[in-house]
Each structure stands twice: as C-alpha cells, then as structure tokens.
N, C-alpha and C positions, 0 to 999 in steps of 0.2 A: 830587766823590766820589759824591754821591747820584745825580747824573745818569748817572754811569758805571754804578752798580748798576742804575738803572732801565732803562738801555739794554740791559744784559746780561740782565736778567730778561725783556726783550721778545724775545729772540732764542731760536729753537728749539735752537740748538746748545748754549746753556747747560744747558738741561734734559737733553739727550742726554749731555753730558759728566758731569752730576752722576748720572745713571742708571749710566754706565759706572763711575764712581768707586765708587758704592754697591755695584754688582755685584762689582767687584773686591775690595772689602772683605769681602763675604761669602764669596767664594771663598777669600780669605786666611785668614779666621778658621776656616773649615771645614777647609781643607787645609793651610794654611801654605805653599802652593807657588806662589801667583799671582805675588808679587813677586820671584821668583827669576829670575836672569838668563837662564837657559835657557828658562824659560816665556815671558818677554817676547819673547825671540827666536823662539820657536815661534809665538806669536801674529802677530808682524809677518810672518813667513815665510807664514803661513796667509793673510795679507792680500794677497799679491802678485797672484794670479789674480783673486779678488773685487774688489780695488782697481781693476784695470785694467778689468774689466767695468763697474764702477760709473761710471767717468768718462764712457764712452761713453753709458751709459743716462741719466746726469745731464744731459749736454748736449742729448740728444734730448727728455728730459721738460721741460727749461727752455723749449723752443719749443711746448709743448702736445702733443707727440707722444709716442710710446712705441715700443719695440722689445723684442719677446719672441723675436726670432730669433737673438740673438747667441751663445747656447751652441751652437746647431746650426751656426751659421756658423763659430764657432771649432773645433768638432769636424771638420767637413769640411775646413777649411783645414789643421788640424794633421795629419789622417790623409793627405790628399792629399800634402802636402809630404814628411812622413816616408816614406811609401810610395814616392814617386818617387825620393827620395835614396837610399833602400835599394836600389831596382832598378838605379840607376846606379852603385852602389858609391861614393858620395860620402864622402870622407875629410877634407874641409876643415873650417873653423871654423864658428862659429855665424852668421856674416854672411849667407851664402847662404840658409840655412833662414829667417831673419828677413826677408831681402828678398823671397823667395818668398811667404812668409805675407802680408807687407804688400800685395803685388801682387794675390794672390787675395782677401785681405779687402777690398781697395778695389773690386775688381769686383763681389763679392757685395753689398757695402754699397751700391754704386751702383745695383744692381737695387732695392733698398729705396728709395733716394733718388729714383730716377726715377719710380716709381709714387706715391710719397707727395708728393715735392716738385713735380714737374712735372705729374702726372696728377691730383693732389689727391684721391687715394683715402684712405680711413681708415687710419691707421697700425696700429691694432690688427689689422684684417683683413689687410693686406698682410703685416705681419711673422708673423702666425700662418701664412699661406699659404707664405711663403718659407721659414719654419722647417721646414715639411713637405717642401718641395721640396729643401732642403739635406740633410735626413735621408735622403730618398729616393735623392738622388745618391750619398751616402756609402754607405748600406746596400745599395742595389740595384745601381746603375751600377758603383761601385768594389768592391762586394762586401767591404765592410770587416769586418776581424777584428782581434783583438788582436795588436799587434806586440810581441814580448818583447824585440826588439833594435832599437835606434835608432842612427843614425849616430854616429861617434865624437865629432865636433865638438859635437853636441847633448848627448851624454852628459857630455863634459867640462864644458860650460857649466852642466849641471845640478848637477854636484858641486862646482863652483868656489864659494868663499865669501869674503865680505869679512872675516869674523872669526868666532871660536868663543866662545860663552859657556858657562861651566861652573857647575853648582850645587855650592857648596862642601860642603853636607851630604850630598847623595845621590851626587855624582860624576857625574850625568848632565850631558851637554853637548850644545848645539845650535848649528848654524852659521847664519849669516845669508847666504843666497844672494846672489850678484852680481846676480841678477834684480831684487832690490829697487831697484837703482839705476834700472832701466827704469820703475818705479812713480813714483819720485821725479821723473824726467825728464817723464812724461806729465802729472803733476799740475802741475808748473811750467809747462809748455807750455800747458795749459788755463787756468791762473791768468793767464798773461800775455795770452792771447787774450781771456779775459772782462774783464780789468780795463783793458787798454790798446789794444784794437783796436776799429774800427767793426764788425767782425764779431761781436765780444762784445756790444757794445751792442745790435746787431741781433738777437742771440739772445734777450736779455731782452725787447727790444721785441716780437718776434713772439709770445713766450709770453704777454705782458700783452695785446695786442690786435693780431691779425694785420692786419686792415684798417687800423688806424692806422699800423702799421709800414710797410706798403705805401705808404700815402699820404705818410708822411714820407721815402720815398725808399729804403727798405731793400729789397735783393733777396731777397725772401721765398722764392721757389722755389729760387733757387741756394743760399741759406743752408741751407735744409732738406736739399737734396741733398748739400752738403758734410758736413753733420753726420752723416748715415747712413753716408757714405763713411768718415769718421773713426771711427765707432762700429765699422764692419766692420774697420778697420785695427787698432784696439786690442784688439778681440776676437780677432782672428787671432794677434797677438803673444801675448796671454794664453794662447791654445791651444798655441802652440809652447813657451811657458815651462812650462806644465803637463806637456807631454810630457817635456821636459828634466829637470824636478824629479822625475818619477815614474820616469824611466829606462825607460819603456815608453809605447806609445801604445795606450790603451784608447778605441776610437772613441765610446763611449756615456757615459763618466764625467762629462762636463760637462753633459749633457742634463738639463733640469730646474732649473738654477741661476737661471733668469731671475726667478722670484717672490722669492727671497731677495735678490737684487741690487736689484731695484725697491723691495722693501720697506726695505732699508737706505737707499736714496736718499731715499725719502719720509719715513722716520723722521728724517733728518737735516735736515728742513725744507723740502725742495724741494716745491713745490706741484704735485700731480698734474695740475693744469690748465695749468701752465706759468707762466712769468713771474717766479718768485721761487725763490731757493735759492742755496747757497753751496758752494764746493768743500770748506770746512771741515766743514760739515754733512753732505755726501755721504761723507767720509772717516770721520766719527764714527759716522754711521748704520750704515755698512758694518762698522766695527770692533765695534759692538755685536752685530750679527748673527753675525759671526765668533767673538766671545767666547762667545755662547750656544751656538754649535755645537761650539766645541772646549773649553770648560772645565765643561761640565756634569758630566762624570765626576769632576772634581776635588771637587765638593761631594756627591758620592754620589747623583746623579740619574740613573736608567737612561737609556741612550741612546735608548730607545723613546720617551721623552717629548720629545725634541728637536723633533720635528715640531709638537707641541702649542705649545711655547713660541714657536717661530718663527712659527707661525700666528697666535698672539695678538699678536706684535709687527707682523705685516702688517696685522692688523684695526685695531690701535691707531694705527699710523702713518697708515694711510689715513683713518681717522676724524678724526684730528687735522688732517691736511692738508685734508680737506673742510671742517671747521669753521673753519679759518683762511681758506680761500678765501671762504667764505660771509660771514664776518665782515668780510673786506677789501671784498667787493662791497657790503655793507650801508653801510659807512663811506663809499665812494665815492658811493653813491646819495644819502645824507644831504647830502654836500657839494654835490652837483649841485642838490639841491632848495633848499639855502641860498643857493646862488649865483644860482638863478633867482628 
C-alpha cells in the first residue's frame, strides 16, 4: 500500500486530479451547481473539441515537436468542407463531411509532416508558417464568411444526443452529443497505438533521444510525418464537429485555441521537450483548462479574468515541465557518472 501511495505521489496526474477535485469543491460550495447532472454533461460536452485537439498535440509533443497550426487547419478544413457541400446542395448524412474533412486534414497535416519529418526543419517555425498559410487560404482565396446555414446531415448530427441530463432543482437539462463517442474512439485508438505497437514505442523513444531512437532502428522521419498527418486528421474532425454542434460555420472562432490546448497537455505531465507523458494526464490537463474556462461564472468571477487564470496555468504548467525535465536530466547524468 505504501509503495502504491508513493508511486501515485510521483505521478503528475495525481496532482492534476487533486487540483480538479479541489476546484470542483470550491465551485460546488460557492454555487451548489457543479455536481448537478446537467453541469457534468455540459463540461464533458465542452471537452469534445479541445479533447480531440489535445490528442494530436499530445502525440506531437511526445516526439519533442510542437504544432500551433491545428486551429487554423481545423478552421480551413471545416469551412472548405461546409461551403463545398452547401454549394453542391448536399443532403446526405454526416459520413461524407467527415470523410472529406479527414482527407483535407491528412493533406494539410502531411505538409507539416514533410517539412518537419523529412526536411528536419524546426517544428515551431514550420507550424507558425503553415498556420498563416492556412488562414490566408481560408480568408483570402476562399473569401470566408460566416455560414448561418449548414447541410442537413451535419445539422442532424450536431443535434443528436446519447442522453439528456436534467437538474431536478432548476429544471435545466443538457444533452450529451453523439460526437462524444468520437472522442472516446480517438483516445482508445491513441492508447492502443502507444501501449501495444512498435509505432507507440518509437514515439516515446524519439522524444527521449532522437539519435538513439534512430540507431535503435526506429523510422524517425516516417514516424514524425505520420504523427503530423494524424494531428491534421483529428483537428479536421474536431473542426467539423464544432460546426455541427454550433449549427453554423464561423471561420475564425477556433483560431487562438492552440495555447490553451498545449497548456492543458503540458499541465497533464507531458514533457515539453518530449519523451514523457500519458493520455490520462493529457485528458486531465485539458479538463482542468475547460473547467476554468466554463465554470468561473459559477463562482462569481467575471469572465474578463478568464485569460488571467488560463495564463497562470500556462506559466505554471511550463515551469513544472521544465523543472521535471531538468531534474530527470540531472539524475541521468549522476547515474552515468556513477557507472563510469
């Protein structure tokens, strides 16, 4: 039992969970509304798009890279897909929009993957550049504007629900979107890849030491390329789901989400330099950011302060990640000295 407690206390996920629990208690005491069924459903519903973004960002960061282009990629994909389907009077189900988004997302993600994986260019510079390119194509070439109407199949998917939760006291009800199943599927897929495949072991190995991973036989360039393709695909699906849930397409409302997503991933214990992190931590860190963004009004904190709290979480998460990486490097150096 003591070993289990000691092991849990060494994991970043434990502290994030305790922070989430403490924050939920504060909100519950102040408002009496946090643990109501409809509020829990609202929070999980708000996790759908950030949760999908976070998986792609998490896998990229594990290799020591970073992607700040996914909101622009998702926006371009969602707008291009929705506009094309409206122009062609598409009246089918959600399958075609999802497939179109996956193809476009894979192509745009492959652009990042090619320059970062095969050309070995800095990930931050490449994705900053492609983010501007994606926004330029959407706003310039496609002359994007808000689409108040979306295809019927996308509209139906956005309004479909798994169940409805009702607050017995207030009578307010919230529905759990069917889209939440997509989040579950993506997390299960990522867990399987990381836990049971050579590709998953390669991802951690590349983040730990890229040269050592290459010498061990891992396909470093191909792995990086595939991860950026996957990040593009998950972002594109998130973009389509956002449009479906909002029942309209606003071309710019996802732009700027990258810092919050990356902050959530790092808060969850993923090393910003790569090589260490878990999907559990990724989910919990993202959940903490979503809770801060969506629950502050319940404790009477003005919305204008939301940026301050999220900014503090970003600074704290980055500082903790840097400290843990430095500490781990020091331990490895001591072991090498002792071995010598």
